[in-house]
C-alpha positions in Angstrom: -2.5 -14.5 14.1 -1.4 -13.6 10.5 -2.2 -9.8 10.0 -3.7 -10.6 6.4 -6.2 -12.9 7.7 -7.5 -10.0 10.2 -8.5 -7.8 7.4 -12.0 -8.0 5.8 -12.2 -10.3 2.9 -10.5 -9.0 -0.7 -9.2 -6.0 0.9 -7.3 -3.7 -1.6 -4.0 -3.0 -0.1 -1.6 -0.6 -1.4 2.1 -0.7 -1.0 5.2 1.0 -2.6 7.3 -0.4 -5.5 10.4 -1.0 -3.3 13.1 -3.6 -4.1 11.1 -6.5 -2.3 7.6 -5.7 -3.1 7.2 -9.1 -5.1 7.2 -11.3 -2.1 4.8 -9.0 -0.3 2.5 -8.9 -3.5 2.6 -12.8 -3.5 1.4 -13.0 0.3 -1.3 -10.4 -0.2 -2.8 -12.4 -3.2 -2.5 -15.9 -1.6 -4.7 -14.3 1.4 -7.1 -13.5 -1.3 -6.7 -9.7 -1.1 -5.9 -7.3 -4.2 -2.5 -5.4 -4.0 -2.2 -2.2 -5.7 1.4 -1.2 -6.6 1.9 2.8 -5.6 4.3 4.7 -8.0 6.4 5.8 -4.8 7.7 9.1 -5.9 4.6 10.4 -7.1 2.7 9.2 -4.2 5.1 10.7 -1.8 4.9 14.1 -3.7 1.1 13.8 -3.0 1.4 13.2 0.6 1.2 15.9 3.2 4.2 16.2 5.6 7.9 16.2 5.0 8.8 13.6 7.6 9.3 10.0 6.4 8.5 7.1 8.5 7.0 3.7 7.6 3.9 4.6 9.7 3.3 8.0 7.9 4.1 6.2 4.3 1.4 3.5 5.1 -1.3 6.0 6.3 -0.5 8.3 3.5 -0.9 5.5 0.9 -4.1 4.5 2.6 -5.6 8.0 2.3 -4.6 8.2 -1.5 -6.1 4.7 -2.2 -9.4 5.6 -0.2 -9.6 9.0 -2.1 -8.9 7.4 -5.4 -6.0 9.3 -6.2 -3.2 6.8 -5.5 -0.8 6.9 -8.5 -0.2 3.1 -9.3 2.0 1.4 -11.8 
């Protein structure tokens, strides 16, 4: 099953503005979800912890999004 189809309808999804963000945004929009591009440098400065892993970054972005403090571009 496609991961995006398992999410609640019209989910808001945060992602970093990395070099390949455009194709991910296209996929999110085609699945009828709303992408929010985060300013990666500002978001990382707001996240707790110094370790960088994709799992920790995803959790940090989700927390910032949920709290309404995600720095978007």
